[in-house]
N, C-alpha and C positions, 0 to 999 in steps of 0.2 A: 423807511423806504416802502414805496408802493410798487408791487410787481404786477405787470400786465401779462396775462397768459391766455391768449395772445392775439394781438391784431393780425399777426402774420400767418397764423395757422390755428387749427382747432385742437388744442391740447386736451381738453376734457374728453373729446371723442376718440382721439387716436393715440395720445401720449400721456395718459393720466398716470400709468404705473411709473413711467420715467419721472414725471413731476414729483410723485411721492418719494421716489428714491433720491431726488435732488434735495428735498426737504430733510430727509434723514441724514444725508451727507453734509448739509449745512451750506452748500454753495452750488452754483451753476456756472458753466462756461457758455458764453455767447459769442459766436463767430460774427465778426463785423461784416455786414452784407456788402460793404463797399471796399473792404480791404480784407481779403479772405484769410490772410495769415495773422491777422490781429484778433486775439481772443480776449474778451472782457471776462474777468472773474467777478461774479456778483455774490456776495454773502447772502445766505438765506437763514442765518441764525436768528433765533427768536428775539434777541436784543436789538437786531437791526431791521428785521422784517416787520413792518407795521400792518400791512393789508395786502390782499390779493384780489385782483379783478379778473375774473374768468370771462372769456369770449367763446361762444360756442353756437353750433346749430343742432347738435345732437349729443348731449352729455350722458346718454344712457349708460355708457361703459363706466362712467365715473360715479354713478349713484351708489354702487356697493362699496366704494372706497371713501365715502364722505365721513364715516365714523373714524377711519384711520387719519384722514385729513384733519378732523377736529381735534385729534390728540396733540397737534402742534400748537393749538391755542392761538392761531392767527386768524383774525376775522376776514371774511370775504363776501363778495356777492357775484352773481352771474349775469352777464349780458347774453341773453338767449335770443338768437335771431330766428324768427319764423316768418316766412314770406308767403305770397300767394302762388308761387311758381311750382311747377312740377319737374319731372325728370328731364324735360327738354332743356331746362336752364340749370337745374341742380342735379347733376347726373348721378350722384352716389348717395343721396339722402334717402332715408326710409320714407314710406308713405306718410302723408300729412297726419293721419289719425294717430299713428304711433308717436310722432313728434309731439303732438298735442298732449297725449297721455304722459309722455316723459316730462313735459313742461309742468303739468299738474303734480306729478309725483315729486319733482324737485321742489316745487313751491310748498307742498305738504311737509317735506323734510326740513326745509330751512326757513320757511316763512316767505310770504308774498313780497315783503319789502326788499328782499334780497334776490329776487328774480325779476330782472328788467327785460321787458319784451322789446326787441328791435324789429321793426318792419322796414327792412333795408336790404338792398336799395329799391326804391320805387322807380320802375322803368316802364316804358311804353313801347309797344310794337304795333304792327297792323292787326294783331290779334289780342293784345293786352291793352285794353283801353280803360277809361275812367270807370265805366260800369263794372268791368272786371274787378278793379280794385275795391269798388264800393261793396260788391257782393262778397268778395273774399275777406276783406278786412272786417266786415260785419260778422261773418261767420266765426272768424278767429277771435274777435273781441268778445263775443258772447261766450265762447269756449273758455277764455281766460278771465272772465269776470270773477272777481274774488280770489284770483290766483296771482295777480300782479297789480301794482299801483300805477305803473308808468309804462308808456310806449315811446320809444325813440324812433323817429323817422328820418330818412335821408334819401335824396333823389340822386340817381346815378350820375357819376362823373365818368365821362367816356375817355379813359386813358387809352393810349395806343394799343396796349395789350388787350384791353377790353374790346376795342374795335375789331381786333384780329379774331378773338374768340367768338365774337357775336356776328361775324360776317355773314352768316347764313340767315340772320334775322333782319326783318325790315324795321329798323329802329325808328321811333318817332321822337323828334326833337322836343324837349320839355321847355315850353315857353313859361314866362312868369305867370301868365293867365292860367295855364294848365296846372302849374305848381300850386297856385293859390286855391283853385277850385278843388283840387285833390286834397289839399290840406284841410280845407273847410269840411269836406265830406268825412275825412278821417277824424277830425276833431269832434264833429257832431256825434258820430257813432261811438267813439271812445268815451265821450262825456256821458252818454246814456248808460255806459257800462262801468262808470266810476273809475275810468282809467285816464290819467293825465297824459297829454302828448307834448313832447319836446322835439326839437330838430337837432340834427347832428351836422356840424360843419356846413351850415347853409348861410349864405350871405344875406338872403332876404329876411326881413323882419315880419313875423307873423303874429306878433303880440296882440294886434287888434282883433284877431280871431281866436284869441285864447291859447295860442301855442308859443311858448317861449323857447329861446335858444338854450339847449341843454349841454351837459357834459357827460360823456360816457364814463370817463374816470372822474367821478364827482366827489370833490372834497367835502361837500355838505353831507352827502349820503354816507361817505366814509366815516365822517365824524359821528353821525347819528348811530350807525351800526356799531362802531368800535367803542363809543363812550369817551373818546378823546377828541379834542378840537384840533384839527389840522389847518394850518395856514400854508397853502401850497401855491407855487408859481404855476403859470400856464406852461404846458409842455412845449418847449421851443422846437422840438424835433417834429412836431406835427404840422399839418397844413395851417395856413393863416387863419381860416375861419373856425378851426377846431378850438374849442374852449376847454379841452381836457386838462386836468391837473397833471403835473409831471409824474412820470412813472418810468420804470425800467421794463422794457419788453423782452421776454426771454425766449420768444419764438424764432422761427426761421422762415424765410420766404421759400416758395416752391416745395412745400411739405404737406399741404392740406389735401387730403384724399376725398373731400366732399365733391371736388371737381365742379364747382359752380362757374359757369361760363363768364359771368360778370365780375368775377373776383380779380382785384388788382394785385393780390399777393402771389398768384401763380402765373407763370409764363405759358406753360403748356403741360399736358398730361404726362408725356413721356419723361420730362424733367422731374416732375413730382414723384412718379413711380420709381425712378432711379434713386432719388434722394431717400424716399421712404424705405427702400430696401437696405439702406445703410444705417437705419436707426437701430441703436442698441440701448435697451432700457437701463443698462448699467453704466452707460457712458455719461460723463459730465456734460457732453455736448448733445444737443437734440439729434443731430445727424452726424454719424461717423465718430471718429476719435481724434485725439491730438496727433499732429504731424510734427516731425522734428524741426520743421521750419516755422512753426507757429510761435508767436510772441504773446505771452500772457501779461495782461495789464489789469490791475485791480480797479474796479469801478465803484465809485461811491455816489450816492444820491443825497444831497443835502435837503432835509425837510425840516421846516420850522413846526414845532409841535407845542401846543398849549394843552394842559390837562385842566380844562375848565368846565367840563360838563358833569362833574361829580361821578356818581356811581355808574356802573355799566347801564346802558340804555335799555337792556332787555332784548334788543334785537340780536345780540351776540352773546351766546353762552355755550359752554362746553361741559362735558362731564355729565 
């Protein structure tokens, strides 16, 4: 089983102690976001848990816990989002220089192959134009040279909740021409820094400019890191253009305290603050505890596995 931690919230930044407690307990409860009384019980026992994919914008709080995490002998990598935006869009993130230093520290601790940079979402306003992205991406790419092998980019999808949260900004529609020009600039800069670029859930084919369609939950990378060969189906619960391998996401919507205005996982700040106040690091649920009306159902993830890569690849080792 592959665990996604998490598309829905920043577990490394805000809930890493809870996550380690769940590993110790050997299971986690996930409240169904569409049926609030339905609870999925997911085993996190070593014989079931194959790999963890972390999603984060600021994993500094988790760095001191990595030694404890490694004791569970479950391989993992980080998807680390660093954008060009400031507090006007990312309300509760530290200054960019601190985030860059955290990125480098994480890479030094676990290896550059296991820290994937996400430059996502790419958006445009009357003040954020192509030149802005060129300057910002180049600065970040130079900072991350030697600390990551790959950057994943994605262009903003304007969900209704995003439109509401971004109502005070003069958003610019992203045409195919603008998307291609931006991708060309990003690809050229990244290439000069020895960083490969892939897209996330984009319909357009950019292979002719050297950018392939990627997978954030990447079975090839998972196989390389773990030393096992995984044959995984496409995650049917994701968007049509998403190519991610199947995983079980253990996060919850409306719980991320980064307060990024473009985020699809939060409805509004007050809801997030209310939910976060109910967080208990000892609870099997990320938010709150079980209610007498809750129905618990075991969830299993079928994964086809072949052990055909021989010895451990060297990207994952503990002890």
